[in-house]
C-alpha positions as CSV (number, residue, x, y, z in Angstrom):
1,M,5.8,14.1,16.2
2,D,6.3,10.9,18.7
3,L,4.2,8.4,17.1
4,T,5.1,5.6,20.0
5,A,6.4,4.9,22.8
6,P,9.7,3.6,22.9
7,Y,9.4,0.1,22.5
8,V,11.9,-2.8,20.9
9,P,10.8,-5.8,20.0
10,D,11.8,-8.8,23.0
11,L,12.2,-11.2,20.3
12,E,14.1,-13.6,23.4
13,S,11.1,-13.2,25.2
14,I,9.5,-15.6,23.1
15,P,9.2,-19.1,24.2
16,A,11.0,-22.0,22.5
17,G,9.0,-23.9,20.5
18,L,5.8,-21.8,20.5
19,D,3.2,-22.2,18.1
20,L,3.1,-18.8,16.9
21,P,-0.2,-19.0,14.5
22,A,-1.6,-20.8,17.4
23,E,-1.1,-17.5,19.9
24,I,-1.7,-15.1,17.7
25,R,-5.3,-16.7,16.8
26,R,-5.5,-16.5,20.3
27,L,-4.9,-13.3,21.3
28,K,-6.7,-12.3,18.6
29,A,-9.6,-13.5,20.1
30,D,-8.3,-12.2,23.7
31,R,-7.9,-8.7,22.5
32,R,-10.7,-8.4,20.4
33,A,-8.6,-7.7,17.5
34,V,-9.0,-7.6,14.0
35,L,-5.9,-8.8,11.7
36,L,-5.3,-6.9,8.5
37,A,-2.8,-7.6,5.8
38,H,-1.7,-6.6,3.0
39,Y,-1.6,-8.6,-0.4
40,Y,2.6,-7.6,-0.1
41,Q,2.7,-9.3,3.6
42,E,4.9,-12.7,3.9
43,P,2.5,-15.7,2.9
44,E,2.0,-17.2,6.6
45,I,1.1,-13.5,7.5
46,Q,-1.7,-13.2,4.9
47,D,-3.0,-16.7,6.1
48,L,-3.4,-15.8,9.3
49,A,-5.5,-12.5,8.6
50,D,-8.6,-11.6,8.8
51,F,-8.9,-9.3,5.7
52,V,-5.9,-9.3,3.2
53,G,-6.3,-6.5,0.1
54,D,-5.0,-3.3,-1.3
55,S,-4.6,-0.2,0.0
56,L,-8.0,1.1,-0.3
57,Q,-9.6,-2.3,0.6
58,L,-7.8,-2.4,4.1
59,S,-8.8,1.4,4.5
60,Q,-12.5,0.6,4.2
61,Q,-12.5,-2.5,6.3
62,A,-10.6,0.1,9.1
63,A,-13.6,2.1,8.2
64,K,-15.7,0.0,8.9
65,S,-14.1,-2.1,12.3
66,D,-15.8,-2.9,15.4
67,A,-13.0,-4.5,16.7
68,D,-11.1,-2.9,19.8
69,V,-7.8,-3.7,18.6
70,I,-6.4,-3.4,15.0
71,A,-3.4,-5.3,14.2
72,F,-2.2,-3.9,10.8
73,C,0.5,-5.7,9.1
74,G,1.5,-3.3,6.2
75,V,4.1,-0.7,6.6
76,H,3.6,2.9,8.9
77,F,1.6,4.8,6.5
78,M,-0.9,1.7,6.5
79,A,-1.6,1.5,9.8
80,E,-1.6,5.4,10.5
81,T,-4.4,5.9,8.0
82,A,-6.3,3.1,10.4
83,K,-6.3,5.6,13.2
84,I,-6.9,8.4,11.5
85,L,-10.2,6.8,10.8
86,N,-10.6,4.8,14.4
87,P,-9.5,7.4,16.8
88,T,-10.6,5.3,19.9
89,K,-9.2,1.8,19.1
90,T,-6.1,1.1,19.6
91,V,-4.0,0.3,16.4
92,V,-0.6,-1.2,16.8
93,I,1.9,-2.4,13.9
94,P,4.5,-5.3,13.9
95,D,7.7,-2.9,13.1
96,M,6.9,0.7,13.8
97,D,10.6,0.8,11.0
98,A,8.4,-0.5,8.1
99,G,8.1,2.8,6.5
100,C,7.7,3.7,2.7
101,S,10.1,4.7,0.0
102,L,7.0,7.0,-1.4
103,A,6.1,8.6,2.3
104,D,9.5,9.1,3.3
105,R,10.6,10.9,0.0
106,C,7.8,13.5,0.9
107,P,7.9,14.5,4.6
108,A,5.3,17.4,5.6
109,D,7.5,19.7,6.1
110,Y,9.1,20.0,2.7
111,F,5.4,19.0,0.9
112,A,4.0,22.3,2.8
113,E,7.1,24.4,1.5
114,W,6.9,22.8,-2.2
115,L,3.5,23.8,-2.4
116,T,3.5,27.2,-1.7
117,Q,4.2,27.0,-5.9
118,Y,1.0,26.1,-6.2
119,P,-1.4,28.1,-4.6
120,D,-4.5,27.5,-5.9
121,H,-4.5,24.2,-6.9
122,D,-6.4,21.1,-5.6
123,V,-4.3,18.5,-3.7
124,V,-4.8,14.9,-5.0
125,S,-2.3,12.7,-2.6
126,Y,-1.7,9.0,-3.5
127,I,-2.6,7.1,0.0
128,N,0.8,6.3,0.5
129,C,2.2,9.2,2.7
130,S,2.4,10.0,6.0
131,A,-0.5,12.0,8.1
132,G,0.8,15.6,8.0
133,V,0.7,15.1,3.7
134,K,-2.6,14.1,4.1
135,A,-3.9,17.0,5.8
136,L,-2.5,19.1,3.4
137,S,-4.7,17.7,1.0
138,T,-7.7,18.1,-1.0
139,V,-8.7,14.2,-1.5
140,I,-7.0,11.3,-0.9
141,C,-6.8,8.5,-3.9
142,T,-5.2,4.8,-3.9
143,S,-4.4,3.2,-7.2
144,S,-7.6,1.9,-7.1
145,N,-9.5,4.9,-7.7
146,A,-6.9,7.6,-8.4
147,V,-8.9,8.2,-12.3
148,K,-12.1,8.4,-10.6
149,V,-11.0,10.9,-7.6
150,V,-9.1,13.2,-10.2
151,E,-12.4,13.0,-12.5
152,S,-14.6,14.2,-9.5
153,L,-12.6,17.8,-9.5
154,P,-14.3,20.1,-11.7
155,R,-12.9,20.3,-15.3
156,G,-10.9,23.7,-15.2
157,R,-9.6,23.5,-11.7
158,K,-5.6,23.2,-11.3
159,I,-4.2,20.1,-9.9
160,V,-1.2,18.7,-7.9
161,F,-1.1,14.9,-7.9
162,A,1.8,13.8,-4.7
163,P,3.7,12.0,-4.3
164,D,3.7,8.9,-7.0
165,R,4.7,10.7,-10.4
166,H,4.6,7.6,-12.0
167,L,0.7,6.8,-11.0
168,G,0.3,10.8,-11.8
169,K,1.5,10.4,-15.3
170,W,-0.6,7.3,-15.9
171,V,-3.7,9.3,-14.5
172,M,-2.8,12.1,-16.8
173,K,-3.4,9.6,-19.8
174,Q,-6.4,7.8,-18.4
175,T,-8.3,11.3,-17.7
176,G,-7.1,13.9,-20.0
177,R,-6.0,16.3,-17.3
178,D,-2.9,18.3,-16.8
179,M,-1.4,17.6,-13.2
180,V,1.5,19.0,-11.5
181,L,3.6,16.5,-10.2
182,F,5.5,15.7,-7.4
183,P,8.7,13.5,-8.3
184,G,8.3,10.6,-5.7
185,F,8.6,7.0,-6.7
186,C,8.2,3.6,-4.9
187,I,11.8,2.0,-4.9
188,V,10.4,-1.0,-5.9
189,H,8.3,-0.5,-8.7
190,E,11.1,1.9,-10.2
191,Q,13.4,-0.8,-10.5
192,F,11.3,-2.8,-13.3
193,T,12.0,-1.5,-16.8
194,A,11.1,-1.7,-20.6
195,K,14.0,-3.4,-21.5
196,R,14.1,-6.5,-19.2
197,V,10.3,-7.0,-19.3
198,A,10.4,-6.9,-23.0
199,A,13.4,-9.4,-22.9
200,L,11.3,-11.4,-20.5
201,K,8.1,-10.8,-22.9
202,A,10.1,-12.3,-26.1
203,Q,10.9,-15.6,-23.7
204,H,7.2,-16.2,-22.9
205,P,5.3,-14.7,-25.7
206,D,2.3,-16.2,-24.8
207,A,2.8,-14.6,-21.3
208,K,0.3,-11.4,-20.9
209,L,2.2,-8.3,-18.7
210,I,-0.1,-7.0,-15.8
211,A,1.7,-4.0,-14.9
212,H,1.0,-1.6,-11.6
213,P,0.6,2.0,-12.0
214,E,3.5,3.0,-10.1
215,C,5.6,1.3,-13.3
216,D,7.1,3.9,-15.2
217,A,5.2,4.4,-18.7
218,T,7.6,3.1,-20.2
219,V,6.8,-0.5,-19.2
220,L,3.1,0.5,-18.9
221,Q,3.0,0.8,-22.9
222,L,3.8,-3.0,-22.5
223,A,1.3,-4.0,-20.7
224,D,-1.9,-5.7,-21.8
225,F,-3.4,-4.7,-18.2
226,V,-2.6,-1.9,-16.2
227,G,-4.4,-1.9,-12.9
228,S,-4.1,-1.7,-8.9
229,T,-3.0,-4.4,-7.1
230,A,-6.5,-5.8,-6.1
231,A,-7.3,-5.6,-9.9
232,L,-4.1,-7.7,-11.1
233,L,-5.3,-10.1,-8.4
234,N,-8.9,-10.2,-10.3
235,F,-7.3,-9.9,-13.8
236,V,-5.2,-13.3,-13.0
237,A,-8.1,-15.2,-11.1
238,T,-10.8,-14.1,-14.4
239,D,-8.6,-14.0,-17.6
240,R,-8.7,-16.8,-19.8
241,A,-4.7,-17.0,-20.5
242,T,-2.5,-19.7,-18.2
243,S,0.5,-17.3,-18.0
244,F,1.3,-14.0,-16.5
245,I,4.3,-11.2,-16.2
246,V,3.7,-9.7,-12.9
247,A,5.3,-6.6,-12.6
248,T,4.5,-5.7,-9.1
249,E,5.9,-6.4,-5.7
250,A,5.9,-10.2,-5.6
251,G,4.2,-10.7,-2.7
252,I,1.0,-10.6,-4.3
253,L,2.0,-14.3,-6.3
254,H,1.0,-15.9,-2.8
255,Q,-2.7,-15.0,-3.5
256,M,-2.9,-15.3,-7.5
257,R,-1.4,-18.7,-6.6
258,Q,-4.4,-19.4,-4.3
259,R,-6.5,-18.0,-7.0
260,R,-5.3,-20.0,-9.9
261,P,-2.4,-22.6,-9.3
262,E,-2.7,-23.8,-12.4
263,A,-1.4,-20.8,-13.9
264,E,2.1,-19.6,-15.0
265,L,3.2,-16.7,-12.5
266,I,6.4,-14.7,-13.6
267,P,7.5,-11.9,-11.6
268,A,9.4,-9.0,-13.7
269,P,12.9,-9.1,-13.0
270,A,13.9,-5.9,-11.0
271,D,16.8,-4.0,-13.2
272,S,19.1,-4.8,-9.7
273,G,19.4,-8.1,-11.2
274,C,17.3,-10.6,-8.8
275,N,14.7,-12.5,-10.3
276,C,12.1,-10.7,-8.3
277,S,11.1,-7.6,-6.1
278,L,10.6,-7.5,-2.8
279,C,9.7,-4.4,-0.5
280,P,12.2,-4.0,2.2
281,Y,9.7,-2.5,4.2
282,M,6.9,-5.1,4.2
283,K,9.3,-7.8,4.6
284,L,10.4,-6.6,8.1
285,N,7.1,-7.6,9.5
286,S,6.7,-11.1,10.8
287,L,5.5,-13.8,12.7
288,E,7.6,-13.0,15.9
289,K,6.7,-9.3,15.7
290,L,3.3,-9.8,15.2
291,Y,3.0,-12.4,17.9
292,L,4.5,-9.6,20.4
293,C,2.6,-7.0,19.0
294,L,-1.0,-8.9,19.9
295,R,0.6,-9.9,23.3
296,D,2.1,-6.6,24.6
297,L,-0.2,-4.0,22.1
298,K,2.7,-2.0,21.1
299,P,4.4,-0.2,18.8
300,E,0.9,1.4,18.8
301,I,0.2,4.1,16.6
302,L,-0.3,7.9,18.1
303,L,-1.3,10.7,16.3
304,D,-2.4,14.7,17.8
305,E,-6.1,15.0,17.3
306,S,-5.6,18.0,15.2
307,L,-3.8,16.3,13.0
308,R,-5.7,13.5,12.9
309,V,-9.1,15.6,12.5
310,R,-6.7,17.7,9.9
311,A,-6.2,14.2,7.6
312,L,-9.4,12.6,8.3
313,K,-11.2,14.9,5.8
314,P,-9.6,13.9,2.6
315,L,-9.7,10.4,4.0
316,E,-13.5,10.8,4.1
317,R,-13.8,12.4,0.5
318,M,-12.0,9.7,-1.3
319,L,-14.6,7.4,0.7
320,A,-17.4,8.8,0.0
321,L,-16.2,8.5,-3.9
322,S,-15.6,4.7,-3.4
């Protein structure tokens, strides 16, 4: 399926010395565009956004947007979700190559074949998946509402949870529901290990460890708080502690610093040896590419209508629960 007309950002067409933030604001107004940005985007993009949030919050904003254009600064599945919810609007993303390791590891054709082993199961799919996988699902969830979504299914129903195995294990623990887990994972959260996190906790005994449920269960067992990206931000904003070890993508630290400038924020070390973990896909977006996508209204997210309608139903079921 071709999701977009061929488009290569012409970075050389940007005039030297152009005030990119000012031009982006002007183009937003001219295009009647709304700019949505995920917490993992670069700080300068977050600061320009009309709304910054996690996957659930951004889905909700996209669903109620009255803008003509939605410029989505996140990864591909997020912009695709916005298009599913807004078929008549123009949805653009600064870089079409901004993908997702979870979504990429669960292609729809492979997932459909895998599901033939579980014909009598409800399928709960994490929003970090393609439109094709959404279309194969009973209901979609995010890390913010995964427990609520699973608990909404009748007791006794058999459940498949995809594509994140770590989030699935955490939901199983919270709900007591047995589920078949698709063996996917996030390349960022997979890097956090209990050994390195425990060593960091020993160095900072007064710090609270907060972790995203995409982390391995051995890391979550050490955490003082486990929650979605938005929940982690709210915890830092309201908790009395003054020091936090943050086990999620380091882009969230920008918002945390704004909420708690006096707090010590320590990014959990990745097992690769760096001091923080950054999603390489999220970081493909830039001010230059954002300017071009608003100027040219490309690259644009396009979906086959029959696929969009099938993917819409499980999304609407999630939004109704949220």
